[in-house]
N, C-alpha and C positions, 0 to 999 in steps of 0.2 A: 645518853642525854644525862645522865648527872656529869660524867666525864666532863661532856664539852660545855654545861656549864662552867663547870671548876675553873676547867682554863679560861673558859673566856672571863669569869671572876677574876685569877690571879693575871690574866693580860692587862684586864682595865687597872687594877692596880696596882699594876706595875708603870704604867703609862701616868699615872697622878702622881708616884713617888717623885719623876723627873729622871729618870733611866733612862741612860742613853747606851747604845753597845759602842766600846771603844774602838772597833773598825765597824762599822755600821758604816754607811751611807752616807749620812748625815753625823756620825760618832761626834765624840765628847767637844771636837772644835776642827771647824773644816779647815781649818789654817796649820792643822797638820805636818802634811808631805812641806807645808813651806818650812817651816822650822826645822822639822829633823833635816828639808836639803841642806839647812843652813852652819852644823853640824860639821866639823872637820875632828877628822879620827886620826891622830899622828901617828907616826909608827912602833908597832908595838916592842917593846926589846922583850924578845923572848925566840924561842926556834920557832917550827911552821904551827905552834899551836897561835904564837901573835898574828902570823900570819893572817892563815885562817881565820880568825876574830875578824881581824882588821875590817880584811874584805867584803866578809857576810854582812857587818854591821856597816860598811860604805851601803850593800846593796838594797840590804832591808831600809835602810835609812832614804834609799836613793841622797848619799851625801856626793862632795868630788870631794879628792882625793889630794885635795890642795886648800892651803887654807886662804886661798885670797878670795873674798865677798863673807866667808864667814861668820858668824856674828855669836857661838858659840865651840868652846875645841873639849873633847869630850877625851880627857886622860884615863888610860887605864893600864893597871901593871898586875899579873901575874902569878899566878903560884900553880905547879903543877907535884904530882907526886903519882904515882904507882906502886901495887899492892900485889904482890902474887897470892891469890886466892884459893889456888885448885892446888892440891902440893899430892906427888905421887907417892909411892910406902918407896923408894929408892929416892926421896926427895928433890926430885926434877916439879918444876913449877911449870904447870896446863894452864895453866888460865891466871889474867892480871886485871885487874881495876886502875882503871883512869881514870884522876880526878883536875882537873881541873878550877879554879878557881880565878875570877877576875873582881877586885878592888878598881873601881871607875868615880869620877870627880867633872862632873861638868863645868866649866867653865864661860861665864860671861865675858868673851874678850870686848865688848865695847864697855864695861862696866869696871874688869876687873879683878870680879869677886866669881868664887865658888857659888853657884844654881844649887845645885842636887849632889848624894853623892852616894854610893852604896856598895853592896858588892851580891855574887851573884858566883854559882859552883854548879858541878858541871859532874855528874861519874860516864863513865862508859867502860866496856870491857869487853876483852879481848884473847883468843885463843894461841897459845904455842904449843903448833905440830911440833910433833917425836922426831926425834932428829933423824937428818937427814943433809944430799945436797941442798936444797931448796928450803930446808927450812930455816937460813939465817933473810932469809929474801922473803918469805911468810909473815913471819914475824916482825921484819921491820914493817912492812902494807900494812898484818893489821896493827900495829903500832900507829902511822902513820892515819888510817883512817879512824880510828879510838878518836884521839889527840880532833881531828875536823871534824869527827859526831859532836863532844864535847862543846867544843871552838861554836860549831852551828846551833848550842841547845845555851848556850850563854849568851852567845849575840841576840836569839830568840829571846832569852830573860831583859837582860839591857834595854833592851826595844822595848817592854812592855812598861817596865819600869819607869822608859823616857816618858811613854805614851800616859800614861797615869800621871806624871808630873805634871806635863803640861794640861792634862783635865782640867786640872783642879783650880779651880777656881783665883787662886793666891798665886798662881804662876802667870796670872793675865797683867798684872802690871810695869 
């Protein structure tokens, strides 16, 4: 009984403070889908990580792959690194950490000015199998999977940053 009363009081307290779920049915801005759809993401100069990041962002934001009709342009630069973290006694690396860092800038193309910018990063790991005829292919596939997972994570984080930015009252002007 006390737990239910506590939950009820907390829920009433949150409703009175203006709390609105960012992704709720009546989220912070009911026009968020239209705003996201008006963001153009140009190709990212990189290898597969840039390709994966761009495609994931296009899917998450519901934006188009061309700049026709877009109000915003989201420019992204990537930095990648990998570091051996599991080393066998014979100095063979058996596990790597892959790090992807994205710096982004959102431009308002109608006013030709920077709207917001930031950076996000993700860490993903992959194993390197012992030497064999298939280990080169296995390592390549593991590395690509780590890049894909990191790109998806960074895309989610950038989407959240943009959602928070557009939900703020100052961005509605």
